Structure formats: C-alpha cells, structure tokens
ROSE-891742 format. One record per residue: x, y negated, z negated of N, C-alpha, C, CB in turn. Coordinates in steps of 0.1 Angstrom, whole numbers, plus 5000, padded with zeros to 4 digits. Glycine has a CB too. Layout:
BEGIN
> X,Y,Z,X,Y,Z,X,Y,Z,X,Y,Z .
...
END
This chain:
BEGIN
> 1328,3950,6706,1319,3959,6711,1326,3973,6715,1311,3954,6724 .
> 1321,3983,6709,1327,3996,6712,1319,4003,6723,1327,4005,6699 .
> 1326,4007,6733,1320,4014,6745,1320,4029,6742,1328,4010,6758 .
> 1310,4036,6747,1309,4050,6746,1321,4057,6753,1296,4055,6752 .
> 1324,4069,6749,1335,4077,6755,1332,4082,6769,1339,4088,6746 .
> 1320,4085,6772,1316,4091,6785,1309,4080,6793,1307,4103,6783 .
> 1314,4079,6805,1310,4068,6814,1305,4074,6827,1322,4058,6817 .
> 1292,4073,6829,1286,4079,6841,1285,4069,6853,1272,4085,6838 .
> 1291,4073,6864,1291,4065,6876,1280,4071,6885,1305,4064,6883 .
> 1271,4063,6890,1260,4068,6898,1264,4071,6912,1248,4059,6897 .
> 1257,4081,6918,1258,4083,6932,1245,4091,6936,1271,4091,6937 .
> 1235,4084,6939,1222,4090,6941,1222,4101,6952,1212,4079,6944 .
> 1232,4100,6961,1232,4110,6972,1237,4123,6967,1242,4105,6983 .
> 1243,4123,6955,1248,4136,6949,1239,4141,6938,1262,4134,6943 .
> 1229,4132,6934,1220,4136,6923,1211,4147,6928,1211,4124,6919 .
> 1208,4156,6919,1199,4168,6922,1185,4164,6920,1203,4180,6914 .
> 1182,4153,6913,1169,4148,6910,1168,4134,6916,1166,4149,6895 .
> 1155,4129,6917,1154,4115,6921,1162,4106,6911,1139,4111,6921 .
> 1166,4094,6915,1175,4086,6908,1170,4083,6893,1177,4073,6915 .
> 1158,4078,6892,1153,4075,6879,1152,4087,6870,1139,4068,6880 .
> 1148,4098,6875,1147,4110,6868,1161,4115,6863,1140,4121,6876 .
> 1171,4114,6872,1184,4118,6868,1190,4109,6857,1193,4118,6881 .
> 1188,4096,6858,1193,4087,6848,1186,4090,6835,1191,4072,6853 .
> 1173,4092,6835,1166,4094,6822,1171,4108,6816,1151,4095,6825 .
> 1173,4118,6825,1178,4131,6820,1191,4129,6813,1179,4141,6832 .
> 1201,4121,6819,1214,4119,6813,1213,4111,6800,1223,4112,6823 .
> 1204,4101,6800,1202,4094,6787,1197,4103,6776,1192,4082,6790 .
> 1188,4111,6780,1182,4121,6770,1193,4130,6765,1171,4128,6775 .
> 1203,4133,6774,1214,4142,6770,1225,4135,6763,1220,4149,6783 .
> 1224,4122,6761,1233,4115,6752,1243,4105,6760,1241,4125,6745 .
> 1242,4104,6773,1250,4095,6780,1245,4081,6777,1250,4098,6796 .
> 1254,4072,6773,1250,4058,6769,1257,4047,6778,1254,4057,6755 .
> 1265,4051,6788,1271,4041,6796,1270,4045,6811,1286,4040,6792 .
> 1264,4036,6818,1261,4039,6833,1267,4028,6841,1246,4040,6835 .
> 1273,4031,6852,1277,4021,6862,1269,4024,6875,1292,4022,6865 .
> 1261,4014,6879,1253,4016,6891,1263,4013,6903,1241,4006,6892 .
> 1266,4023,6910,1276,4022,6921,1270,4028,6934,1290,4029,6917 .
> 1262,4021,6940,1256,4026,6952,1260,4016,6964,1240,4026,6951 .
> 1271,4019,6969,1278,4010,6979,1270,4008,6992,1291,4015,6982 .
> 1262,4017,6995,1255,4016,7008,1242,4008,7008,1251,4030,7013 .
> 1238,4004,6996,1225,3996,6995,1228,3981,6998,1220,3997,6980 .
> 1217,3975,7003,1217,3961,7006,1217,3954,6992,1205,3956,7015 .
> 1220,3941,6992,1220,3933,6980,1206,3934,6973,1224,3919,6982 .
> 1196,3933,6981,1182,3933,6975,1179,3947,6969,1172,3930,6986 .
> 1183,3958,6977,1180,3971,6972,1188,3974,6959,1184,3982,6982 .
> 1201,3970,6959,1209,3972,6947,1203,3964,6935,1223,3967,6949 .
> 1199,3952,6937,1193,3943,6927,1181,3951,6920,1189,3930,6932 .
> 1172,3955,6929,1160,3962,6924,1163,3976,6917,1150,3964,6935 .
> 1173,3983,6922,1177,3995,6916,1183,3993,6902,1187,4003,6924 .
> 1191,3982,6901,1196,3979,6887,1185,3974,6878,1207,3967,6889 .
> 1176,3967,6883,1164,3962,6875,1156,3974,6870,1156,3952,6883 .
> 1153,3983,6879,1145,3995,6876,1152,4004,6866,1141,4003,6889 .
> 1165,4005,6868,1173,4013,6858,1173,4007,6844,1188,4014,6863 .
> 1175,3994,6844,1174,3987,6830,1160,3989,6824,1177,3972,6832 .
> 1150,3988,6832,1136,3990,6826,1134,4004,6822,1126,3986,6836 .
> 1139,4014,6830,1137,4028,6827,1144,4032,6814,1142,4037,6839 .
> 1156,4026,6812,1164,4029,6800,1161,4021,6788,1178,4028,6804 .
> 1150,4013,6788,1146,4006,6776,1143,4016,6765,1134,3996,6779 .
> 1147,4013,6753,1145,4023,6743,1157,4032,6740,1133,4031,6746 .
> 1166,4032,6750,1179,4039,6748,1189,4029,6745,1182,4049,6760 .
> 1198,4031,6737,1209,4022,6734,1220,4024,6744,1214,4023,6719 .
> 1218,4018,6756,1228,4021,6767,1234,4008,6772,1220,4027,6779 .
> 1246,4010,6778,1254,4000,6784,1252,4002,6799,1269,4000,6780 .
> 1248,3991,6807,1247,3992,6821,1256,3982,6828,1232,3990,6825 .
> 1264,3988,6837,1273,3980,6845,1269,3981,6859,1288,3985,6843 .
> 1273,3972,6868,1271,3973,6882,1285,3971,6889,1261,3962,6887 .
> 1286,3978,6899,1299,3978,6907,1301,3966,6915,1300,3991,6915 .
> 1311,3958,6912,1315,3946,6920,1305,3935,6923,1320,3952,6933 .
> 1295,3934,6915,1284,3924,6917,1282,3916,6904,1271,3931,6922 .
> 1290,3906,6902,1289,3897,6891,1275,3891,6891,1300,3887,6891 .
> 1271,3887,6902,1258,3880,6903,1246,3888,6898,1255,3875,6918 .
> 1246,3900,6902,1235,3909,6897,1236,3912,6882,1235,3923,6905 .
> 1249,3914,6878,1251,3917,6863,1246,3905,6855,1266,3919,6860 .
> 1249,3893,6860,1245,3881,6853,1230,3878,6853,1253,3868,6858 .
> 1224,3879,6865,1210,3876,6866,1202,3886,6858,1206,3877,6881 .
> 1205,3899,6858,1198,3909,6851,1202,3911,6837,1198,3922,6858 .
> 1212,3903,6832,1217,3904,6819,1221,3918,6816,1206,3899,6809 .
> 1229,3924,6825,1235,3937,6823,1247,3936,6814,1239,3944,6836 .
> 1252,3947,6809,1263,3947,6800,1275,3941,6807,1266,3961,6795 .
> 1278,3945,6819,1290,3940,6826,1291,3944,6840,1301,3945,6819 .
> 1303,3942,6845,1306,3945,6859,1319,3953,6860,1307,3932,6868 .
> 1319,3962,6869,1332,3970,6872,1337,3966,6885,1329,3985,6870 .
> 1350,3963,6886,1356,3958,6898,1365,3968,6904,1364,3945,6895 .
> 1365,3969,6917,1375,3977,6924,1389,3971,6922,1372,3979,6939 .
> 1399,3978,6925,1413,3973,6923,1415,3960,6931,1423,3983,6928 .
> 1410,3958,6943,1412,3946,6951,1398,3938,6950,1416,3949,6965 .
> 1397,3930,6940,1384,3923,6939,1388,3909,6934,1374,3930,6929 .
> 1378,3901,6930,1380,3888,6925,1387,3888,6912,1367,3880,6924 .
> 1395,3878,6909,1402,3878,6896,1394,3879,6884,1411,3866,6895 .
> 1397,3887,6874,1390,3889,6862,1389,3876,6854,1396,3900,6853 .
> 1400,3869,6854,1401,3856,6846,1390,3846,6851,1415,3850,6846 .
> 1387,3846,6864,1377,3837,6869,1363,3841,6865,1378,3836,6884 .
> 1361,3854,6864,1348,3859,6860,1346,3856,6845,1347,3875,6862 .
> 1357,3859,6837,1356,3856,6823,1354,3842,6819,1369,3862,6816 .
> 1360,3833,6828,1358,3818,6825,1344,3814,6827,1368,3810,6833 .
> 1337,3819,6837,1324,3815,6840,1313,3823,6832,1321,3816,6855 .
> 1316,3836,6830,1307,3845,6823,1313,3852,6812,1301,3855,6834 .
> 1316,3845,6801,1324,3851,6790,1317,3863,6783,1327,3840,6780 .
> 1304,3864,6784,1297,3875,6777,1297,3888,6785,1282,3871,6775 .
> 1301,3887,6798,1301,3900,6806,1313,3908,6802,1301,3897,6821 .
> 1311,3921,6801,1323,3930,6799,1328,3933,6813,1319,3943,6791 .
> 1341,3932,6815,1346,3934,6829,1356,3945,6828,1353,3921,6834 .
> 1354,3955,6837,1363,3966,6838,1369,3966,6852,1356,3980,6836 .
> 1380,3973,6854,1387,3973,6867,1393,3987,6870,1398,3963,6867 .
> 1392,3991,6883,1398,4003,6887,1413,4001,6890,1391,4009,6900 .
> 1421,4010,6885,1436,4008,6887,1441,4022,6892,1442,4004,6874 .
> 1452,4020,6900,1458,4032,6906,1473,4033,6904,1455,4034,6921 .
> 1478,4023,6895,1492,4023,6892,1494,4016,6879,1500,4015,6903 .
> 1506,4018,6873,1509,4012,6860,1509,3997,6862,1522,4017,6854 .
> 1514,3992,6873,1515,3977,6875,1501,3971,6876,1522,3975,6888 .
> 1492,3978,6883,1478,3974,6884,1471,3973,6870,1470,3983,6894 .
> 1474,3984,6862,1468,3984,6849,1473,3973,6840,1471,3998,6842 .
> 1486,3970,6841,1491,3959,6833,1485,3946,6837,1507,3959,6834 .
> 1484,3944,6851,1479,3932,6856,1464,3930,6851,1480,3931,6871 .
> 1456,3940,6852,1442,3940,6848,1441,3936,6833,1435,3953,6850 .
> 1450,3941,6825,1450,3938,6810,1454,3923,6809,1460,3947,6803 .
> 1464,3919,6816,1469,3905,6815,1458,3895,6819,1481,3902,6824 .
> 1450,3899,6829,1439,3890,6834,1427,3890,6825,1435,3895,6848 .
> 1426,3899,6815,1415,3899,6806,1405,3910,6807,1408,3887,6806 .
> 1409,3921,6814,1400,3932,6816,1397,3938,6802,1406,3943,6825 .
> 1384,3942,6800,1380,3948,6787,1384,3963,6787,1365,3946,6785 .
> 1385,3969,6799,1388,3983,6800,1393,3985,6814,1377,3993,6796 .
> 1399,3997,6817,1402,4001,6831,1399,4015,6833,1417,3998,6833 .
> 1397,4018,6846,1397,4032,6851,1411,4035,6856,1385,4035,6862 .
> 1416,4046,6853,1429,4050,6860,1426,4063,6867,1440,4052,6849 .
> 1429,4063,6880,1425,4074,6889,1434,4075,6901,1411,4073,6893 .
> 1433,4086,6908,1426,4099,6904,1436,4107,6895,1421,4107,6916 .
> 1430,4113,6885,1438,4122,6876,1441,4135,6883,1431,4124,6863 .
> 1431,4141,6889,1432,4153,6896,1428,4151,6911,1424,4165,6889 .
> 1430,4161,6919,1428,4160,6933,1413,4158,6936,1432,4172,6941 .
> 1410,4148,6944,1396,4145,6948,1397,4142,6963,1390,4132,6940 .
> 1388,4149,6971,1388,4147,6985,1387,4133,6989,1377,4156,6991 .
> 1396,4128,6998,1395,4115,7003,1401,4104,6994,1381,4111,7005 .
> 1407,4108,6983,1414,4098,6974,1429,4100,6974,1408,4101,6959 .
> 1435,4090,6968,1450,4090,6967,1455,4103,6960,1455,4078,6960 .
> 1469,4105,6961,1475,4116,6954,1472,4115,6940,1491,4115,6957 .
> 1469,4127,6933,1466,4127,6919,1477,4122,6910,1463,4141,6915 .
> 1474,4115,6900,1483,4109,6890,1487,4119,6880,1477,4097,6883 .
> 1478,4129,6877,1481,4140,6868,1480,4134,6853,1495,4146,6870 .
> 1481,4144,6844,1480,4140,6830,1493,4132,6826,1479,4153,6821 .
> 1504,4135,6831,1516,4127,6828,1515,4113,6832,1529,4134,6834 .
> 1509,4111,6844,1507,4097,6849,1497,4090,6840,1502,4097,6864 .
> 1487,4097,6836,1477,4091,6826,1484,4087,6813,1466,4101,6824 .
> 1492,4096,6808,1500,4093,6796,1509,4080,6797,1508,4105,6791 .
> 1515,4079,6809,1523,4067,6811,1515,4054,6811,1530,4069,6825 .
> 1504,4054,6817,1495,4043,6816,1491,4040,6802,1483,4044,6825 .
> 1487,4050,6794,1483,4048,6780,1494,4042,6772,1479,4061,6774 .
> 1507,4044,6775,1518,4039,6768,1520,4024,6772,1531,4046,6771 .
> 1515,4020,6783,1518,4006,6789,1507,3996,6787,1521,4007,6803 .
> 1495,4000,6783,1484,3991,6781,1477,3994,6767,1473,3991,6792 .
> 1471,3983,6762,1464,3985,6749,1449,3985,6750,1469,3973,6740 .
> 1444,3981,6762,1429,3981,6763,1425,3996,6766,1425,3972,6775 .
> 1412,3998,6764,1407,4012,6767,1409,4016,6781,1392,4012,6763 .
> 1413,4029,6782,1415,4035,6795,1406,4047,6797,1430,4039,6797 .
> 1398,4046,6808,1390,4058,6811,1397,4065,6823,1375,4053,6816 .
> 1398,4078,6821,1404,4087,6831,1393,4090,6841,1410,4100,6825 .
> 1396,4090,6854,1386,4093,6865,1393,4101,6876,1381,4079,6870 .
> 1385,4110,6881,1390,4117,6893,1392,4132,6891,1402,4111,6898 .
> 1383,4140,6896,1385,4155,6895,1383,4161,6881,1399,4158,6900 .
> 1377,4153,6872,1375,4158,6859,1363,4167,6858,1375,4147,6848 .
> 1364,4179,6853,1353,4188,6851,1353,4195,6838,1353,4199,6863 .
> 1344,4204,6835,1343,4210,6822,1355,4218,6819,1331,4220,6822 .
> 1362,4224,6829,1374,4232,6827,1386,4223,6822,1377,4240,6839 .
> 1387,4211,6827,1399,4203,6823,1396,4191,6814,1406,4198,6836 .
> 1383,4190,6810,1379,4178,6802,1387,4177,6789,1364,4179,6799 .
> 1388,4188,6782,1395,4187,6769,1409,4184,6770,1393,4201,6762 .
> 1415,4189,6781,1430,4186,6784,1431,4171,6786,1434,4194,6796 .
> 1422,4165,6793,1422,4151,6796,1421,4143,6783,1411,4146,6806 .
> 1411,4147,6775,1408,4140,6762,1420,4141,6753,1396,4146,6755 .
> 1427,4152,6753,1439,4155,6745,1450,4145,6747,1444,4169,6746 .
> 1450,4138,6759,1461,4128,6762,1460,4116,6753,1460,4124,6776 .
> 1448,4114,6746,1446,4102,6738,1439,4091,6746,1459,4096,6733 .
> 1434,4094,6758,1427,4085,6766,1414,4080,6759,1423,4091,6780 .
> 1410,4068,6761,1398,4063,6754,1385,4071,6758,1396,4048,6758 .
> 1384,4074,6771,1372,4081,6775,1374,4086,6789,1360,4072,6775 .
> 1363,4092,6795,1362,4098,6808,1351,4092,6816,1361,4113,6807 .
> 1354,4088,6828,1344,4083,6837,1343,4093,6849,1348,4069,6843 .
> 1331,4095,6853,1329,4105,6864,1315,4104,6870,1330,4119,6857 .
> 1315,4109,6882,1302,4111,6889,1298,4126,6887,1303,4107,6904 .
> 1307,4135,6892,1304,4149,6893,1302,4156,6880,1314,4156,6901 .
> 1311,4152,6870,1310,4159,6857,1296,4158,6851,1320,4152,6847 .
> 1289,4147,6853,1276,4145,6847,1265,4151,6855,1273,4131,6844 .
> 1268,4157,6867,1258,4163,6875,1258,4178,6872,1261,4161,6890 .
> 1268,4183,6865,1268,4197,6861,1257,4199,6851,1282,4202,6855 .
> 1250,4210,6852,1238,4213,6844,1240,4212,6829,1232,4226,6847 .
> 1252,4217,6825,1254,4217,6810,1267,4210,6807,1254,4232,6805 .
> 1268,4198,6812,1281,4190,6810,1283,4189,6795,1280,4176,6816 .
END
C-alpha cells in the first residue's frame, strides 16, 4: 500500500472552520491522509468523531488513522493507528491486527530504528524546525541522518510551512506530516 506524501493531523481547536467542513475542504484540495488526533476528547466522543469523519469522506479515496487508539481503528475499520513514541509495542498490535497500518512518532535515530525493527509501516520524525512546547529541533541534517538509518517511509513533522516545505522535501523524505501547514489558505 502506497501512502500519500502529505499527512494531515487534525486539531479542531486550530481549524478555522467546523471540523467536518475543514476536513471536506482539505479532501477537496487533494489531501488524502488524515490522522484524527483530538487528545482532549473522551473515548466516546473520539469514536463518534472518527465515525463521522469516515462517513463524511466516503467517495474520496482517503486513508484515515486515529492517534493511539487501536480499538477505535479496528472497530471502525480505519486504515490504521498512529502511536506516540511511548506507546504499546507495534509487534503486539501487528500480531493481533495484521491489516492495520501502524505508524510511530520518533524523536531520535534509536527510536526510529526500534520502530522499524518492531514492524512500523512508517514513522514521523520530529520536530524538524522549532515548535513552541516541543523538543529542540532536529533540523534538516538530523532528518537526513534518520533517512540514512531506516528503510521505512519517514514523514517529517514540526514547524514545516510553505516557506521551508520544498527544502524539507529535497532531503528525500517520504512525506510531510503537519497540522498548521494544512490550515494555511493556499497550502
């Protein structure tokens, strides 16, 4: 399965439009990969938001992931689950749910290698550039180092905008994951 290059992570608090309207807008603009990442919602609220998102995007050829909730991904037959760096082991998810695509957030080369060894289908490597409240930026050189050390797809994440997007893509990274980039009017 080939994943799209652009990976939209949701944050309804930053959306300029209501959630469903924003997701549909992005789908119409060509975004085909979404991660529902709404950490403040209850399990019930997150379940129904994922369900509504899947229904709203019927007719679009999209991939839908949910953040850190294997149960919701499985029950709703979503494309997959994205795990934070400190989460349940990927190999355990893959053994029980072999059809789920599993991604993982990584913040070091060691973490990226471990995720690949455990069977991750892709990783996020972050933050590439400065983001308020996040670790020290890895920079483009740090991203290149990770690309040399793993063979699975790597999505760059963190501080990526229209001005530095091409520079990030020029590293040979598989794709770009972002919240803010896709909120810009003419991303």
